[in-house]
Backbone as a chain_set.jsonl record, in Angstrom:
{"seq": "MLEREALNSAEIQADDEGILIDLDSEEDYQRAIKGIMPPFPTRKQCQEILREHRTPQPVLEHVQAVAGIACAIAEYLNSRGYRLHLGIVMAASMLHDIAKGEKEHTSKGSQLVARLGYPEVAAVIGSHMILAPEHRNQISETSIVYLADKLVIGRRPVSLDEKLESRLKGFDEEAARQGARERIGQAMALQKQIESILGLKIEDILKENR", "coords": {"N": [[-18.08, 39.643, 21.206], [-16.814, 37.156, 21.644], [-16.97, 37.355, 24.463], [-19.747, 36.927, 24.805], [-19.902, 34.254, 23.841], [-18.482, 33.026, 25.803], [-20.19, 32.534, 28.005], [-21.584, 30.386, 27.33], [-19.709, 28.335, 27.481], [-17.697, 25.93, 29.14], [-15.258, 24.846, 31.528], [-13.397, 21.794, 31.468], [-11.912, 19.236, 33.159], [-9.045, 17.578, 32.03], [-7.007, 14.794, 31.88], [-5.432, 13.772, 30.041], [-2.479, 14.352, 28.289], [-2.436, 14.502, 25.581], [-4.112, 16.199, 24.475], [-2.778, 18.463, 24.044], [-1.256, 18.277, 21.944], [-0.136, 19.242, 18.769], [-1.457, 18.583, 15.431], [-0.708, 19.441, 12.862], [0.661, 18.77, 10.536], [2.004, 16.052, 8.462], [4.344, 15.246, 9.537], [4.095, 15.936, 12.188], [2.045, 14.194, 12.883], [3.368, 11.722, 12.661], [5.343, 11.931, 14.657], [3.597, 11.914, 16.889], [2.475, 9.369, 16.846], [4.637, 7.788, 17.37], [6.001, 4.973, 18.774], [3.52, 4.04, 19.475], [2.063, 3.109, 17.035], [3.087, 1.029, 14.408], [6.16, 1.835, 12.747], [6.384, 4.016, 9.787], [7.482, 5.244, 6.669], [6.849, 8.619, 5.566], [4.912, 9.723, 2.62], [6.527, 11.742, 1.359], [9.094, 11.112, 2.487], [9.306, 8.486, 1.354], [9.617, 9.177, -1.33], [11.984, 10.469, -1.187], [13.674, 8.316, -0.225], [13.494, 6.7, -2.511], [14.65, 8.301, -4.506], [17.244, 8.685, -3.424], [18.192, 6.084, -3.992], [18.41, 6.187, -6.587], [16.249, 5.517, -8.456], [14.799, 4.365, -11.46], [12.819, 6.464, -13.683], [10.56, 5.15, -15.021], [10.001, 3.168, -13.108], [9.432, 4.718, -10.843], [7.039, 5.909, -11.719], [5.5, 3.615, -11.977], [5.271, 2.678, -9.195], [3.978, 4.783, -8.018], [1.528, 4.633, -9.263], [0.654, 2.11, -8.461], [0.448, 2.641, -5.681], [-1.624, 4.551, -5.597], [-3.743, 2.88, -6.308], [-3.85, 0.953, -4.398], [-4.171, 2.238, -1.962], [-6.572, 3.524, -2.501], [-8.251, 1.191, -2.549], [-7.855, 0.198, 0.067], [-8.778, 2.177, 1.596], [-11.614, 2.117, 0.803], [-12.214, -0.296, 1.883], [-11.711, 0.106, 4.67], [-13.826, 1.848, 5.061], [-15.768, 0.119, 5.326], [-15.563, -1.007, 7.619], [-13.076, -2.299, 8.075], [-9.756, -2.325, 9.478], [-7.334, -1.368, 8.201], [-3.871, -0.385, 7.921], [-3.226, 2.472, 6.652], [-0.921, 3.989, 6.252], [1.19, 2.063, 6.101], [0.329, 0.667, 3.857], [0.551, 2.552, 1.96], [3.326, 3.206, 2.02], [4.677, 0.783, 1.687], [3.63, 0.184, -0.966], [4.728, 2.314, -2.415], [7.521, 1.667, -2.059], [7.906, -0.841, -2.972], [9.188, -1.623, -5.359], [11.802, -0.856, -5.047], [14.244, -2.105, -5.401], [14.15, -2.94, -8.034], [15.214, -4.612, -10.958], [17.429, -5.732, -9.946], [18.819, -8.845, -9.017], [16.589, -11.218, -7.48], [14.841, -9.133, -6.554], [12.694, -8.648, -4.819], [13.238, -9.721, -2.321], [15.645, -8.408, -1.743], [14.789, -5.722, -1.884], [13.014, -5.676, 0.4], [14.762, -6.284, 2.467], [16.395, -4.116, 2.383], [14.562, -1.882, 3.14], [13.812, -2.893, 5.746], [16.276, -2.432, 7.064], [16.19, 0.25, 7.105], [14.617, 0.695, 9.197], [11.955, 0.087, 9.115], [10.219, -2.513, 9.654], [7.643, -3.656, 9.455], [6.597, -2.553, 6.979], [8.617, -3.591, 5.281], [7.932, -6.333, 5.461], [5.577, -6.428, 4.124], [6.508, -5.715, 1.491], [8.08, -8.095, 0.939], [6.408, -9.806, 0.162], [5.2, -9.104, -2.183], [5.503, -10.034, -4.755], [5.123, -12.857, -4.651], [2.61, -14.239, -3.047], [2.592, -14.666, 0.426], [1.49, -17.732, 2.135], [-0.123, -17.339, 4.438], [-1.448, -15.052, 3.953], [-3.105, -15.373, 1.856], [-6.372, -15.308, 0.415], [-7.105, -13.56, 2.415], [-7.868, -10.43, 3.849], [-5.663, -8.015, 4.132], [-2.926, -5.566, 4.717], [-0.69, -6.626, 3.217], [-1.908, -8.389, 1.352], [-3.443, -6.468, -0.129], [-1.553, -4.703, -1.213], [-0.417, -6.595, -2.821], [-2.384, -7.227, -4.667], [-2.94, -4.774, -5.924], [-0.442, -4.376, -7.215], [-0.625, -6.222, -9.074], [-2.581, -5.087, -10.769], [-1.496, -3.168, -12.326], [0.273, -2.265, -15.138], [3.308, -1.051, -16.077], [2.672, 2.175, -15.749], [0.096, 2.142, -15.972], [-3.241, 1.337, -15.137], [-4.722, -1.771, -15.227], [-6.899, -4.529, -16.123], [-7.082, -7.756, -14.353], [-7.085, -9.891, -16.104], [-5.952, -8.811, -18.424], [-3.407, -8.301, -17.356], [-2.529, -11.011, -16.855], [-2.538, -11.933, -19.575], [-0.431, -10.37, -20.559], [1.751, -11.301, -18.972], [1.883, -13.949, -19.666], [2.665, -13.795, -22.249], [5.382, -12.874, -22.026], [6.759, -15.116, -21.075], [8.516, -18.142, -21.915], [8.908, -20.761, -21.087], [6.962, -23.402, -19.758], [6.707, -23.769, -17.088], [7.11, -21.311, -15.805], [5.035, -19.907, -17.023], [2.958, -21.27, -15.729], [3.303, -20.519, -13.167], [2.819, -17.759, -13.381], [0.106, -17.926, -13.826], [-0.821, -19.004, -11.562], [-0.228, -16.909, -9.631], [-1.618, -14.658, -10.651], [-4.109, -15.782, -10.434], [-4.457, -16.003, -7.629], [-4.637, -13.396, -7.092], [-6.93, -12.673, -8.429], [-8.778, -14.155, -6.854], [-8.733, -12.632, -4.654], [-9.583, -10.129, -5.516], [-12.191, -10.777, -6.125], [-13.239, -11.442, -3.626], [-12.938, -8.933, -2.296], [-14.592, -7.253, -3.815], [-17.028, -8.333, -3.359], [-17.299, -7.719, -0.54], [-17.196, -4.877, -0.741], [-19.371, -4.371, -2.517], [-18.867, -3.343, -4.953], [-17.228, -2.806, -8.103], [-13.877, -3.6, -8.775], [-12.941, -2.402, -11.061], [-14.246, -0.08, -11.225], [-12.974, 1.323, -9.18], [-10.378, 1.418, -10.298], [-10.89, 3.197, -12.504], [-11.011, 5.599, -11.214], [-8.378, 6.101, -10.84], [-7.206, 6.541, -13.151]], "CA": [[-18.702, 38.292, 20.713], [-16.135, 36.16, 22.47], [-17.408, 37.387, 25.826], [-21.065, 36.279, 24.78], [-19.737, 32.879, 23.811], [-17.893, 32.467, 27.031], [-21.335, 32.29, 28.786], [-21.924, 29.098, 26.838], [-18.667, 27.423, 27.622], [-17.33, 25.309, 30.388], [-13.986, 24.163, 31.574], [-13.406, 20.37, 31.764], [-10.655, 18.668, 33.494], [-8.558, 16.346, 31.19], [-5.704, 14.177, 32.311], [-4.694, 13.294, 28.792], [-1.616, 15.266, 27.701], [-2.497, 14.429, 24.1], [-4.864, 17.282, 23.901], [-1.828, 19.589, 23.745], [-0.377, 17.902, 20.72], [-0.556, 19.82, 17.434], [-1.286, 17.634, 14.38], [-0.847, 20.236, 11.643], [1.35, 18.222, 9.468], [2.123, 14.621, 8.455], [5.531, 15.02, 10.478], [3.438, 15.953, 13.516], [1.418, 12.925, 13.256], [4.479, 10.709, 12.814], [5.82, 12.123, 16.126], [2.582, 11.596, 17.845], [2.187, 7.955, 16.939], [5.846, 7.104, 17.606], [5.978, 4.015, 19.869], [2.178, 3.531, 19.473], [1.788, 2.364, 15.842], [4.123, 0.561, 13.575], [6.674, 2.978, 12.02], [6.406, 3.901, 8.366], [7.907, 6.459, 6.161], [5.696, 9.354, 4.936], [5.111, 9.782, 1.077], [7.77, 12.46, 1.041], [10.211, 10.256, 2.854], [9.41, 7.431, 0.418], [10.263, 9.749, -2.482], [13.485, 10.781, -0.949], [14.382, 7.083, -0.426], [13.681, 6.24, -3.878], [15.638, 9.245, -5.177], [18.651, 8.264, -3.019], [18.608, 4.825, -4.538], [18.421, 6.351, -8.146], [15.169, 4.646, -9.023], [14.466, 5.001, -12.78], [11.583, 7.091, -13.831], [9.547, 4.272, -15.138], [9.686, 2.539, -11.808], [8.753, 5.684, -10.021], [5.676, 6.016, -12.204], [4.843, 2.428, -11.539], [4.981, 2.598, -7.736], [3.074, 5.851, -7.753], [0.364, 4.071, -9.711], [0.198, 1.019, -7.511], [0.151, 3.229, -4.352], [-2.872, 5.069, -5.719], [-4.852, 1.954, -6.385], [-3.753, 0.137, -3.077], [-4.692, 3.224, -0.908], [-8.006, 3.534, -2.688], [-8.797, -0.089, -2.133], [-7.78, 0.086, 1.53], [-9.771, 3.22, 2.055], [-12.863, 1.648, 0.696], [-12.4, -1.418, 2.964], [-11.924, 0.802, 5.948], [-15.052, 2.499, 5.245], [-16.699, -0.98, 5.57], [-15.206, -1.555, 8.993], [-11.852, -2.951, 8.276], [-8.723, -1.385, 10.097], [-5.931, -1.466, 7.544], [-2.944, 0.542, 8.185], [-3.101, 3.111, 5.36], [0.492, 4.428, 6.08], [1.878, 0.915, 5.608], [-0.258, 0.262, 2.539], [1.167, 3.546, 0.974], [4.814, 3.119, 2.09], [4.873, -0.549, 0.839], [3.392, 0.339, -2.413], [5.803, 3.243, -2.928], [8.843, 1.188, -1.947], [7.907, -2.36, -3.324], [10.162, -2.039, -6.472], [13.052, -0.138, -4.846], [15.452, -2.899, -5.845], [13.797, -3.54, -9.318], [16.419, -4.7, -11.785], [18.479, -6.437, -9.33], [18.403, -10.226, -8.835], [15.761, -11.333, -6.22], [14.712, -7.835, -6.102], [11.696, -8.496, -3.763], [13.926, -9.946, -0.989], [16.576, -7.256, -1.507], [14.056, -4.427, -1.338], [12.581, -5.912, 1.736], [15.828, -6.161, 3.504], [16.734, -2.62, 2.514], [13.605, -1.157, 3.903], [13.962, -3.247, 7.091], [17.431, -1.746, 7.57], [15.891, 1.692, 7.238], [13.809, 0.892, 10.326], [10.443, -0.214, 8.865], [10.055, -3.885, 9.485], [6.232, -3.888, 8.951], [6.619, -2.219, 5.657], [9.473, -4.566, 4.67], [7.289, -7.606, 5.409], [4.692, -6.353, 3.075], [7.324, -5.73, 0.41], [8.628, -9.35, 0.78], [5.288, -10.721, -0.367], [4.374, -8.431, -3.24], [5.547, -10.935, -5.964], [4.566, -14.185, -4.377], [1.809, -14.03, -1.637], [2.744, -15.6, 1.524], [0.225, -18.423, 2.256], [-1.038, -16.756, 5.549], [-2.161, -13.838, 3.415], [-3.989, -15.797, 0.736], [-7.909, -15.204, 0.73], [-7.269, -12.829, 3.653], [-7.726, -9.076, 3.654], [-4.512, -7.357, 4.852], [-2.103, -4.665, 4.012], [0.034, -7.37, 2.357], [-2.797, -8.665, 0.139], [-3.881, -5.276, -0.833], [-0.425, -4.283, -2.051], [-0.064, -7.716, -3.868], [-3.382, -7.232, -5.655], [-2.67, -3.564, -6.586], [0.646, -4.402, -8.037], [-1.086, -6.97, -10.328], [-3.499, -4.281, -11.454], [-0.717, -2.094, -13.013], [1.462, -2.474, -16.205], [3.999, 0.313, -16.22], [1.915, 3.166, -14.961], [-1.287, 2.044, -16.439], [-4.207, 0.33, -14.376], [-5.248, -2.722, -16.201], [-7.61, -5.737, -15.496], [-6.312, -8.985, -14.117], [-7.086, -10.786, -17.411], [-4.922, -8.094, -19.304], [-2.082, -8.595, -16.686], [-2.245, -12.385, -17.083], [-2.11, -12.094, -20.971], [0.922, -9.77, -20.761], [2.652, -12.247, -18.324], [2.067, -15.208, -20.582], [3.44, -13.399, -23.593], [6.583, -12.673, -21.584], [7.433, -16.229, -20.658], [8.538, -19.16, -22.956], [8.77, -21.814, -20.416], [5.572, -23.56, -19.248], [6.747, -23.65, -15.474], [7.026, -19.905, -15.585], [3.749, -19.488, -17.43], [2.132, -21.76, -14.83], [3.586, -19.68, -12.003], [2.077, -16.659, -13.602], [-1.393, -18.185, -13.75], [-1.188, -19.18, -10.073], [-0.182, -15.646, -9.025], [-2.824, -13.9, -10.974], [-5.296, -16.49, -9.863], [-4.634, -15.655, -6.31], [-5.227, -12.048, -7.133], [-8.47, -12.778, -8.844], [-9.665, -14.649, -5.633], [-8.645, -11.574, -3.672], [-10.389, -9.208, -6.109], [-13.571, -11.271, -5.98], [-13.632, -11.194, -2.125], [-13.036, -7.459, -2.068], [-15.746, -6.792, -4.613], [-18.092, -8.904, -2.515], [-17.321, -6.893, 0.565], [-17.662, -3.431, -1.093], [-20.589, -4.307, -3.368], [-18.362, -2.419, -5.969], [-16.352, -3.524, -8.935], [-12.49, -2.935, -8.76], [-12.878, -1.677, -12.276], [-14.639, 1.244, -10.829], [-11.794, 2.024, -8.483], [-9.361, 1.783, -11.275], [-11.294, 4.34, -13.243], [-10.606, 6.791, -10.364], [-6.893, 6.287, -10.759], [-6.686, 6.74, -14.503]], "C": [[-18.102, 37.156, 21.592], [-16.595, 36.126, 23.891], [-18.707, 36.697, 25.822], [-20.883, 34.792, 24.751], [-19.256, 32.224, 25.06], [-18.907, 31.932, 27.986], [-21.8, 30.93, 28.532], [-20.962, 28.028, 26.891], [-18.375, 26.91, 28.974], [-16.054, 24.754, 30.452], [-14.108, 22.681, 32.076], [-12.077, 19.898, 32.059], [-10.333, 17.52, 32.545], [-7.21, 16.049, 31.563], [-4.777, 13.773, 31.195], [-3.818, 14.463, 28.291], [-1.722, 15.502, 26.147], [-3.23, 15.581, 23.513], [-3.976, 18.429, 23.611], [-1.04, 19.395, 22.564], [-0.933, 18.533, 19.431], [-0.359, 18.79, 16.433], [-1.51, 18.466, 13.065], [-0.204, 19.721, 10.338], [1.512, 16.674, 9.607], [3.363, 14.254, 9.375], [4.996, 15.034, 11.88], [2.782, 14.684, 13.842], [2.309, 11.873, 13.411], [5.086, 10.759, 14.175], [4.831, 11.736, 17.104], [2.322, 10.025, 18.0], [3.502, 7.029, 17.198], [5.702, 6.321, 18.844], [4.564, 3.533, 20.132], [1.774, 2.633, 18.227], [3.074, 1.954, 15.241], [4.727, 1.613, 12.654], [6.605, 2.831, 10.504], [6.83, 5.168, 7.79], [6.757, 7.167, 5.553], [5.898, 9.272, 3.382], [6.323, 10.472, 0.722], [8.997, 11.741, 1.357], [10.497, 9.097, 1.909], [10.071, 7.969, -0.853], [11.613, 10.018, -2.373], [14.232, 9.435, -0.968], [14.526, 6.653, -1.724], [14.581, 7.158, -4.772], [17.089, 8.985, -4.716], [19.081, 7.075, -3.624], [18.527, 4.905, -6.165], [17.391, 5.484, -8.888], [14.894, 5.151, -10.322], [13.021, 5.561, -12.77], [10.514, 6.186, -14.07], [8.997, 3.355, -13.96], [9.024, 3.487, -10.923], [7.273, 5.903, -10.341], [4.849, 4.767, -11.911], [4.365, 2.362, -10.172], [3.982, 3.572, -7.445], [1.555, 5.285, -8.133], [-0.263, 3.051, -8.841], [-0.126, 1.531, -6.143], [-1.163, 3.893, -4.488], [-3.905, 4.124, -5.641], [-4.881, 1.284, -4.996], [-4.459, 1.062, -2.018], [-6.146, 3.413, -1.093], [-8.805, 2.415, -2.22], [-8.99, -0.159, -0.616], [-8.77, 1.123, 2.264], [-11.285, 2.839, 1.974], [-13.202, 0.517, 1.701], [-12.525, -0.832, 4.288], [-13.176, 1.404, 6.187], [-16.283, 1.328, 5.42], [-16.423, -1.707, 6.875], [-13.894, -2.244, 9.257], [-10.907, -1.842, 8.866], [-7.368, -1.54, 9.554], [-5.142, -0.181, 7.78], [-2.664, 1.291, 6.876], [-1.533, 3.592, 5.187], [1.312, 3.213, 5.573], [1.604, 0.565, 4.176], [0.458, 1.196, 1.439], [2.572, 3.392, 0.908], [5.251, 1.855, 1.375], [4.776, -0.494, -0.573], [4.376, 1.232, -3.034], [7.185, 2.522, -3.047], [8.989, -0.26, -2.527], [9.076, -2.689, -4.368], [11.438, -1.196, -6.211], [14.348, -0.831, -5.358], [15.12, -3.422, -7.302], [15.129, -3.427, -10.189], [17.456, -5.535, -11.272], [17.89, -7.96, -9.135], [17.705, -10.392, -7.526], [15.371, -10.004, -5.648], [13.656, -7.717, -4.952], [12.417, -8.722, -2.352], [14.92, -8.866, -0.664], [15.873, -5.966, -1.027], [13.448, -4.559, 0.009], [13.615, -5.731, 2.827], [16.346, -4.818, 3.612], [15.844, -1.772, 3.428], [13.582, -1.575, 5.368], [15.121, -2.555, 7.784], [17.194, -0.336, 7.862], [15.053, 1.816, 8.565], [12.385, 0.775, 10.265], [10.227, -1.6, 8.616], [8.723, -4.283, 8.965], [6.084, -3.633, 7.432], [7.391, -3.136, 4.875], [8.812, -5.848, 4.545], [6.383, -7.636, 4.367], [5.449, -6.484, 1.67], [7.798, -7.144, 0.061], [7.635, -10.213, 0.184], [4.598, -10.139, -1.541], [4.487, -9.129, -4.551], [4.798, -12.292, -5.732], [3.935, -13.985, -2.952], [1.958, -15.191, -0.745], [1.496, -16.353, 1.897], [-0.728, -17.922, 3.414], [-1.866, -15.525, 5.135], [-3.182, -14.206, 2.317], [-5.439, -15.846, 1.23], [-8.058, -14.438, 2.09], [-7.018, -11.258, 3.367], [-6.684, -8.557, 4.61], [-3.754, -6.383, 4.094], [-1.327, -5.437, 3.046], [-0.837, -7.831, 1.061], [-3.292, -7.66, -0.73], [-2.859, -4.799, -1.704], [-0.127, -5.352, -3.168], [-1.069, -7.495, -4.973], [-3.127, -5.83, -6.461], [-1.499, -3.614, -7.497], [0.312, -5.19, -9.481], [-1.946, -6.159, -11.18], [-2.853, -3.118, -12.195], [0.234, -2.765, -13.953], [2.005, -1.214, -16.483], [3.333, 1.151, -15.226], [0.482, 3.064, -15.225], [-2.157, 0.968, -15.732], [-4.693, -0.547, -15.558], [-6.058, -3.757, -15.34], [-6.585, -6.924, -15.325], [-6.055, -9.949, -15.285], [-5.993, -10.104, -18.248], [-3.508, -8.362, -18.745], [-1.726, -9.962, -16.977], [-1.757, -12.607, -18.604], [-0.842, -11.533, -21.215], [2.091, -10.645, -20.211], [3.004, -13.409, -19.222], [2.881, -14.921, -21.772], [4.94, -13.323, -23.227], [7.43, -13.937, -21.131], [7.466, -17.403, -21.827], [8.373, -20.581, -22.207], [7.494, -22.11, -19.555], [5.612, -23.503, -17.743], [6.585, -22.264, -15.14], [5.597, -19.353, -15.984], [2.772, -20.012, -16.345], [2.24, -20.964, -13.515], [2.765, -18.283, -12.142], [0.473, -16.716, -13.483], [-1.773, -18.308, -12.229], [-1.141, -17.865, -9.387], [-1.424, -14.737, -9.347], [-4.14, -14.582, -10.454], [-5.527, -16.178, -8.412], [-5.124, -14.163, -6.237], [-6.708, -11.948, -7.53], [-9.352, -13.19, -7.742], [-9.716, -13.366, -4.769], [-9.67, -10.475, -4.294], [-11.973, -9.548, -5.984], [-14.108, -11.048, -4.586], [-13.923, -9.879, -1.822], [-14.295, -6.966, -2.651], [-17.021, -7.248, -3.915], [-18.441, -8.053, -1.164], [-17.821, -5.53, 0.273], [-18.929, -3.311, -1.702], [-20.154, -3.268, -4.587], [-17.176, -3.109, -6.738], [-14.885, -2.824, -8.748], [-12.302, -2.129, -10.089], [-13.359, -0.188, -12.082], [-13.632, 2.061, -10.117], [-10.689, 2.397, -9.388], [-9.57, 2.974, -12.141], [-10.927, 5.632, -12.496], [-9.245, 7.104, -10.416], [-6.395, 6.307, -12.226], [-6.421, 8.231, -14.85]], "O": [[-18.816, 36.341, 22.176], [-16.635, 35.062, 24.51], [-18.911, 35.889, 26.728], [-21.56, 34.076, 25.489], [-19.552, 31.066, 25.355], [-18.613, 30.994, 28.726], [-22.38, 30.314, 29.426], [-21.236, 26.916, 26.442], [-18.846, 27.515, 29.936], [-15.659, 24.151, 29.454], [-14.858, 22.403, 33.012], [-11.152, 20.127, 31.28], [-11.151, 16.639, 32.277], [-6.334, 16.914, 31.577], [-3.589, 13.491, 31.354], [-4.372, 15.488, 27.897], [-1.221, 16.46, 25.558], [-3.085, 15.945, 22.346], [-4.427, 19.355, 22.938], [-0.228, 20.239, 22.187], [-2.099, 18.338, 19.089], [0.677, 18.125, 16.426], [-2.418, 18.175, 12.287], [-0.497, 20.179, 9.234], [1.224, 16.081, 10.647], [3.438, 13.148, 9.909], [5.408, 14.213, 12.699], [2.931, 14.143, 14.938], [2.069, 11.06, 14.303], [5.323, 9.719, 14.791], [5.22, 11.228, 18.156], [2.017, 9.504, 19.073], [3.461, 5.799, 17.23], [5.329, 6.866, 19.884], [4.404, 2.651, 20.976], [1.217, 1.548, 18.394], [4.105, 2.536, 15.577], [4.009, 2.236, 11.872], [6.739, 1.731, 9.967], [6.549, 6.194, 8.41], [5.804, 6.549, 5.077], [6.937, 8.805, 2.915], [7.119, 9.983, -0.079], [9.92, 11.746, 0.543], [11.644, 8.73, 1.655], [10.967, 7.331, -1.405], [12.386, 9.845, -3.315], [15.28, 9.333, -1.606], [15.62, 6.236, -2.108], [15.191, 6.67, -5.723], [18.027, 9.056, -5.51], [20.288, 6.935, -3.822], [18.569, 3.914, -6.894], [17.724, 4.803, -9.858], [14.734, 6.368, -10.415], [12.169, 5.174, -11.97], [9.498, 6.339, -13.392], [7.851, 2.914, -13.875], [8.069, 3.093, -10.253], [6.413, 6.053, -9.474], [3.653, 4.851, -11.632], [3.203, 2.038, -9.928], [3.104, 3.266, -6.638], [0.578, 5.475, -7.409], [-1.45, 3.068, -8.518], [-0.933, 0.903, -5.458], [-1.893, 3.833, -3.498], [-4.922, 4.391, -5.002], [-5.983, 1.081, -4.487], [-5.296, 0.569, -1.262], [-6.917, 3.468, -0.136], [-9.858, 2.565, -1.599], [-10.051, -0.5, -0.093], [-9.396, 0.894, 3.299], [-12.089, 3.148, 2.853], [-14.299, 0.426, 2.254], [-13.415, -1.244, 5.032], [-13.63, 1.513, 7.326], [-17.47, 1.598, 5.606], [-16.93, -2.786, 7.18], [-13.582, -2.698, 10.358], [-11.186, -0.646, 8.781], [-6.391, -1.796, 10.258], [-5.682, 0.924, 7.829], [-1.913, 0.775, 6.049], [-0.993, 3.565, 4.081], [2.092, 3.392, 4.638], [2.494, 0.221, 3.398], [0.855, 0.802, 0.342], [3.101, 3.433, -0.203], [6.139, 1.905, 0.523], [5.61, -0.991, -1.33], [4.847, 0.934, -4.131], [7.918, 2.741, -4.011], [10.092, -0.807, -2.552], [9.77, -3.705, -4.321], [12.104, -0.857, -7.19], [15.354, -0.199, -5.682], [15.827, -4.327, -7.746], [15.916, -2.481, -10.177], [18.305, -6.028, -12.015], [16.683, -8.204, -9.107], [18.126, -9.802, -6.53], [15.526, -9.744, -4.455], [13.728, -6.761, -4.18], [12.192, -7.99, -1.389], [15.057, -8.44, 0.483], [16.222, -5.288, -0.061], [13.38, -3.561, 0.727], [13.396, -5.148, 3.889], [16.707, -4.346, 4.69], [16.301, -1.07, 4.329], [13.353, -0.71, 6.213], [15.002, -2.136, 8.935], [17.847, 0.263, 8.717], [14.807, 2.937, 9.009], [11.641, 1.233, 11.132], [10.048, -1.963, 7.453], [8.639, -5.164, 8.11], [5.497, -4.444, 6.716], [6.915, -3.512, 3.804], [9.078, -6.516, 3.546], [6.27, -8.652, 3.68], [5.043, -7.27, 0.814], [7.918, -7.391, -1.139], [7.972, -11.301, -0.283], [3.514, -10.595, -1.904], [3.662, -8.881, -5.43], [3.98, -12.739, -6.536], [4.556, -13.656, -1.942], [1.606, -16.348, -0.976], [0.453, -15.707, 1.991], [-1.947, -18.075, 3.345], [-2.781, -15.058, 5.814], [-4.014, -13.384, 1.931], [-5.714, -16.355, 2.317], [-9.028, -14.656, 2.816], [-6.042, -10.898, 2.71], [-6.855, -8.676, 5.823], [-3.9, -6.338, 2.873], [-1.255, -4.918, 1.932], [-0.449, -7.633, -0.091], [-3.549, -7.883, -1.913], [-3.145, -4.484, -2.859], [0.338, -5.034, -4.263], [-0.686, -7.561, -6.141], [-3.133, -5.89, -7.69], [-1.529, -2.931, -8.521], [0.762, -4.937, -10.599], [-2.066, -6.522, -12.35], [-3.537, -2.197, -12.64], [0.917, -3.725, -13.596], [1.349, -0.338, -17.047], [3.395, 0.908, -14.021], [-0.296, 3.872, -14.718], [-1.796, -0.209, -15.752], [-5.005, -0.094, -16.659], [-5.942, -3.851, -14.119], [-5.538, -7.058, -15.959], [-5.049, -10.647, -15.411], [-5.135, -10.825, -18.759], [-2.559, -8.608, -19.489], [-0.574, -10.144, -17.371], [-0.783, -13.31, -18.873], [-0.102, -12.095, -22.022], [3.174, -10.748, -20.788], [4.151, -13.772, -19.483], [3.688, -15.73, -22.229], [5.747, -13.692, -24.08], [8.625, -13.828, -20.853], [6.501, -17.545, -22.578], [7.72, -21.469, -22.754], [7.021, -21.278, -18.78], [4.58, -23.196, -17.146], [5.897, -22.007, -14.152], [5.068, -18.451, -15.335], [1.821, -19.296, -16.032], [1.225, -20.797, -12.838], [2.164, -17.776, -11.196], [-0.251, -15.785, -13.133], [-2.796, -17.831, -11.737], [-2.01, -17.661, -8.539], [-2.106, -14.185, -8.484], [-5.114, -13.917, -10.1], [-6.677, -16.092, -7.98], [-5.934, -13.8, -5.384], [-7.523, -11.211, -6.974], [-10.486, -12.729, -7.615], [-10.771, -13.096, -4.195], [-10.527, -9.989, -3.557], [-12.832, -8.691, -5.777], [-15.218, -10.559, -4.373], [-14.939, -9.564, -1.203], [-15.034, -6.268, -1.957], [-18.011, -6.517, -3.927], [-19.582, -7.774, -0.796], [-18.746, -5.042, 0.923], [-19.607, -2.301, -1.512], [-20.967, -2.499, -5.099], [-16.329, -3.815, -6.191], [-14.789, -1.607, -8.591], [-11.483, -1.21, -10.106], [-12.888, 0.749, -12.726], [-13.433, 3.252, -10.357], [-10.119, 3.485, -9.315], [-8.632, 3.688, -12.493], [-10.574, 6.634, -13.116], [-8.854, 8.226, -10.094], [-5.205, 6.091, -12.455], [-5.982, 8.538, -15.958]]}, "num_chains": 1, "name": "protein.A"}
């Protein structure tokens, strides 16, 4: 049979050594893109990093839920022509609360991940609580992770209205309550923008991650 198929085959000269690269695993892919794309830790590496830093189980469950939603939203957007880096979205979601419980955990987590050699992932983590002005009303890895984090309480996907209600109950000072309104308001604007692009409600994406 192989001899018969050989009659229908042809040899084509290829100068690209990339045709010899095996991509049988995520580790193979990481080696292949080294120096070409921004570095990011694999999901397995993220889990190892979290374990090394003794991340509590509730935080592990939270980041996994955020990662599921963020990656789903990013994949939908990429299907509409966007070019979001899914590896950075995944890694930033998995590691965004690595310093949870510490004072200024956002900046500390960002610095920690940067020291590990992942500056692009660290930059996304640095804006997961307060969205940097350049990412507001803009579809990016940073804004996707920001939105996904707001769509989860604990490990449970929720609406932004429910998240806001929960936040307001947790604050006594009006300044803190106003800050929560602004942050959720930015997430609502992003959600509306994404739903318009996708022709799909975020609620439908959340259902897939319940």
